[in-house]
N, C-alpha and C positions, 0 to 999 in steps of 0.2 A: 766385282763383288756386289752382292745385293745389299742395299741399305735398308729396305723395308719389305714386309709382306702384308698385304691387305687381305683380310678374310671376310667373305660375305656368306652368311648362312641364308638359305632360301627354301621356298617350297611353293610351287604353282604361282609364280609371279613373273612369267617369262618376259612379257612385253616391257614392263618397267625395269626388270633386272637387266635386260639388254641395254637400255639407256644408261643405267648406272655403270655397267662394265665398260661401255664405250667411252664415257667421260673419264673413268678411271684409267683407261688405257692411253689417254691423251692428256697427261699432266705436265706441269712445268719442269719436272725433272725427267731425265732420259728414261725411257721405258726399260732400258737395260739395268737400271739401278733399283727396280722394285718389281714385285710380282703380285698378281691378283689370283686368289684361290676362292672358287665358288663351291661351297659345301651344300650338296643337295641330297634329298632322300626320295629318289624315284618319283619326281614330280610327273604329273599326268598331262601336262600342258605343252610338252615339247621343250622344256627347259634344257635338258641335257643336249639335245641336238643344236639348240641355239647357242649354247656356251661353247660347244665343240667347234661350231662354225666360227665364232669370234676368236677362239684359241688358234685357229688356222690363220687368222689375219693378224693377231697380236701374239707375239712369242712369249709375252709375260703373263698370259692368262692360262689358268689351269682349272679343270673340272675335277671335283672330288666327290665320289659317291659314298654316302654314309647310310648304313642300314637302318638305324633308328632315327625316326623323325622327331627329334627332341632338340630344342635350341642349345642346351648346355652341352649335350653330347657332340653336336655338330661343331660347336665352337672349339671344343677340346680336340676333336679330330683335326681341325684346321691348325691348331697350335702345334700338334705333333708333325704336321706335314710341311710347315714353313721352312724356308731356307735362310731367312734373315733373322737378325736378333730383335729388331724393332718390329713389333706386331701392331697392326691397326685393324680395328673392327669397324665395319660399316654395315648398316641394315640394307636389305634389298629394295627398300622403297625410299632411300635417302640419296638424292643426286648431289654429289659433292661439287664444290668449287674447283676450278682448275689448279688452285694452289693447295688443295687439300693434303695430298701426300707430302709435299714439300714442307708444309707447316708442321705436321706431326714429326717428320724426320728432323727438321731443324731444332725443334724443342728438345728432343731426346739427345741429339748429338751435342747440344750445348750444356747439358747437365745430366746428373744421375739421380736415381732414387725418386723419380717422378712418375705419376700416372696422369695422362692428359685426357680431359673431357673436351671433345670438339664441340662447336656450336651447332645446334640443330634448330631450325626455324621452319615454319610452314610458309609456303609461297605467299608473297604479299597480296596477290590478287585473291587468294582464298580468304585471307584474314579480312580483307575489305568487304567481301561478299557474304561472309558467314560469321555470326556471333559465336557459333560452336568452335570454329577453328581459331577465332580470336581468343577465346578462353584457353584452348589447348596450347596455343603459342605462348600465352602469358605465363604458363607454368614452367617454361624452359629457363635454363640458366641464362643470365645476361641482364640487360637493363630492366627487363620486366619482372625481375625477382630481387628487389632491393632488400628483401628480408634475408637473403643469403649472401654472406660475405664471400667474394671471389678469392679472398686470401685465406679462407678457412672453410673449405667445401666439406659438407657432411657426406659420409660414405653412402647414405641413402639416396643421394642424387646421381650416383654412378650409373651410367647406362651404356650398354654394349652397342648401341646404335651408332656411336661415333666416339671411339675410345682407343687409346694406344698405351703401350708399355713395352719395356724390354724383357724379352723372354728370360734372359740370364738373371734378372732381378725378381721375377715373379714365380716361375715354375718351381725352382728349388726352394725359395723362401716362403712362398704363399700357397702354391698349388694352383690348379686350374679351376674352372667353373664346377660347382657341385652338381653332380648328375642325379641328385635326389629330387631336384625340381623337374617335374614331368610336364608342366604346362607353362603358359606365359607368366613372366614376372618373377622377381625375387632373386634369381640366380646372379644377376649382375650386382645388385645391392649387397648381397651376402659376400661376394668376392671383394667388394669395396671395403667392407668392415675388416676383412682379413688383411687387405692391403694396408689400411690405416693402422691396424694393430702391429704390423711388421715395420712401421715407421716410414712408410712411403708417403710422399707428399702428393696430394690430389690437386692438380692444376687445371684451371679453366683455360681453354685455348680458343678464343673467339675467331681467330683467323682461319681455323680449320672448319670452314662452314659447309653444312649440308642442308639441302632443302627437303623437307619431309613430305613426299607425295603419297599420303595415306588415303588413296582413293576409296578404299572399302569402308573408311571410317564414317560414323554417324553418331548422333546422340545416343540412340538405342544400343548400338554396338559398343560404344564407349562404356555405357552402364554395364553391359554384360561382361566386358573385359575386366572392369573393376570388381564385379561380383565373383568371377572365376578366380581372379588373383587373390581375393580375400578368402575364398573358400578352399582353394587347393594349394596356393603357393605361400600364403602368409604363415600357416603353421610351420612349414619347413624353415622359412626365414627366421621366425622367432625362436625355433629350437636350435638352429645352427648359430644364430647371432642374436642372443637374448637382448642385447643392448638396443637392437633396432626398434623394438616395440616402444621404447621411451623417446624415440626421436620425433614422434608426432602425437597428435591428440588421440590416435587410435587406441592408446593405452586405456582410455576411459571407456572404450567399448568392448575390449577383449576381456572376457570373463576370467580367464586364467591369470591375467595380470592385474586387473583392476582391484583395488581394495574396497572396503565397504564404507568409506567416508562419503560425506555429502558431495565432495568435488567429483566423485566418480558416479555416484548413484544418480544425481540430478541430470547430468548430461546423457546418461544411458536411458533414463526414463523419458526425457524429452525426445530423444531420437526414436525410441520405440513408439511413442505416440504419433510421431510424424512419418512413420514408415508404412502406413497402410497402403496396400497396392493401388487403391484408387487415387490416393494423393500422388504417388509416384507417376502413375499414368497421366494424371492431369498436368503435372509439371513438365513431363517430357513432351506432351502434346503442345503445350503453350510455347516451350522453347523451340519446337520445330516450326510452329507458325510464325514466330518472331525472328527466326534465324537470319533472314536477309534484311531485317529492319535494324540498322546499325545503332539507332538512338535508343532501342529497347534492349540494352545489354545488361544482364543481371548476373555477375559472377557468382553471387551468393546462391543462385538457383543451381548452378553446376556443382558448387561445393556441397549443397544439400544432397544431390544425387550421389556424390562420392560417399557421403556418410551412409546413405540408405543402402547403397550397393555393398558397403563394408559390413553393415549389420546383417543384410540378407545372406552374405557369405558365411558369417559367423553362425547364424541360425542353422543353415543347412549343413554346415560342417559338424555341428553338434548332434545331428540326427543320424549321421553315418560316417564311418571312417574311410569309406571308399571315395576316391577322387572322381570328379565328373568324367564321363567318357565322351570323347568327341574326336573325330578325325580332322576337324576344322580348326585345330588349336592355333595354327599359324595366323589365320585371319581374324581370330577373335579379338 
């Protein structure tokens, strides 16, 4: 009997995906007790052939073709295809520890009504060599986030890159990922709010470790990712989970939620003054040049870019109701 099903959604990341699957196929629990399902959408880099080759070597690996290249749709197709009750999600660029599957399984077999967030970190050598990855790593759950109680995790922190739950407790009570999200971001947080509303306990599971090898990432791409998330995904999240807008200071920037008091007008005015394209370009250029100088680390500069990207997304969203169009959504 299978104890767990691991779902990986992917698109055009064959080389890294192969490493992820190979590590997953060699865990501390017997391969006969769990399965690995790779959900792909006609990748053009040979992903299908690579996974089918691995499936011939490892009996617990399966390839699933999904017509629509959408993260929520692929995750839902994976949920429908699983054979086990415990479902574990892992991103295609997160290489897990050898105890990864066992950690998730042990947590769920020991209790009920829980949703587990595994620990995601960037490789230590990346953090030492890059201020950008140092900042990105600092935003993850764990010791770097003393502002978030590990005993009272907010739904907004839920991420499908390292996540597990029991199908019997989720699908019937909460439902699957909302397929109204057509781009990166928001679909996992929205599910998190539904899980919390259903009375499920959100649990941090640091022993379920995965290293995030986000090779395509850069300061510029990070800015664009935040912009696209603000522009295309945030409106869907706020509509489906209105309480989410009050979880962060973004409520002071969103026109449809912010009131007219000084506490909202002043922050919006300051942000607007600071969002001139030349100022953004200058900050990005400076951060790029200082990236390998560990003593020149300014987290506030990255937070500034986050605010600017959010404002840019809000502005562009107000000009048209059509979402951005791009075939490169996965790597954004």
